[in-house]
C-alpha positions, 0 to 999 in steps of 0.5 A, a space after each residue: 919539909 917535903 921528902 927529898 925522895 922523888 915519886 916513882 917514875 914508870 918509865 914504861 909509861 913515860 917513854 913507852 907512849 912516846 916511842 909508840 907514838 913516834 912509830 905511828 907517826 912514821 907509819 902515818 907517812 904511808 897514809 894521806 891523813 895529814 892532807 885529809 886533815 888540812 883539806 878540812 881547813 882549806 876552802 879555795 872559794 874563800 881565799 885559802 885556809 879559813 883561819 889564814 887571816 884571822 885576827 884572833 887566831 894570829 894576834 891572840 892565839 899566836 902572837 899574844 899567847 906566845 908572849 904570855 909564855 915568854 913572860 912566864 919564862 923570864 919569871 922563871 929565869 928571875 926566879 932562879 937567879 933569886 934562889 941564889 940570894 933569896 932565902 925564901 927561894 933557896 929550897 926551890 933552887 933545883 926545881 926552878 933551874 930544872 924549870 928554866 932548863 926544860 923551858 929553854 930546851 923545849 923551845 930552843 930545838 924548834 928552829 934548828 930542826 926546822 932549818 935541817 928537815 926543810 919541810 914545807 908548810 901546807 900554805 906553800 904546797 901546790 895542792 893548797 894554792 902554793 908553788 912548792 911540791 909536798 914531800 914525806 918527812 923521811 924522803 928527799 926534799 924536791 929542789 926549791 929556791 925557798 926550803 921550808 921551815 915547818 917541821 916540828 911545829 913551833 907555836 905547839 912547842 909554846 904550849 907543850 914546853 909547859 910539860 916542864 911545870 908537871 915534872 918540876 911539881 910532881 914531887 912537891 905537888 902531885 895534884 897541882 902537877 896533874 893540873 899543869 900536865 892538863 894545862 900543857 897538853 891543852 894549850 899545846 893542843 889548842 895551839 896545834 889546831 889553830 895553826 892547822 886552821 891557818 895553813 902553817 902546820 900538818 897534824 903530825 908536825 904538831 904531834 911530834 912537837 908534843 913527843 919532843 918536848 915531853 921527852 926534853 922535859 922528862 930528861 931534865 927532870 930525871 937528871 936534874 931533880 929525879 931521886 929514886 928511893 934506895 932500897 932501905 928507904 923502900 924497905 923502911 916505907 913497907 915495913 909494918 909499924 911496931 906496936 
């Protein structure tokens, strides 16, 4: 039976990297990086963003990929419910509960935050053939009849929400947890780039999403699963064995 004590958690790394990333993103608002990257995917002679009407990007990487993650979330919910009744799942009740909580929060936060921030999508801006005026994240929004719904990146959250798997597995299956981290980071990155190619989001929108999803999954893990070793347990581990 696996130990109930969690592996050490380095909060300087787990919180420090997201904090530095957030500060960097705020400072990037003073530059034209978002616009410059969006320009790489924009071709006015070809009708706009190069991936705007791509079947693969829209139907496969967006719609079908989202359905797969939703299906996985449904299985997680069913597993959590089953852990109250099935003997084989009962030892994993807390892990399944944490997984459901993390996935739910990491995807549910996007829509209300989009409504509050009202940030425009690249494809809606005058610089890219639209009618809306660009505004930085922390600046007031120009008057419009169609408020934006593009910050943070929604589809990126579909991938980055799987950070939940990393935290759920880190104490029982460390190697599998690292693979889950790479999966979440990889999918989130691919989904982010695909939506940038379609003009749906700026680069910073998706990086903010990664930060939020990480912190949500970390917080869920900390309050539901994290069980640091006591001083007695630490001493017992470090004490040399007697002959």
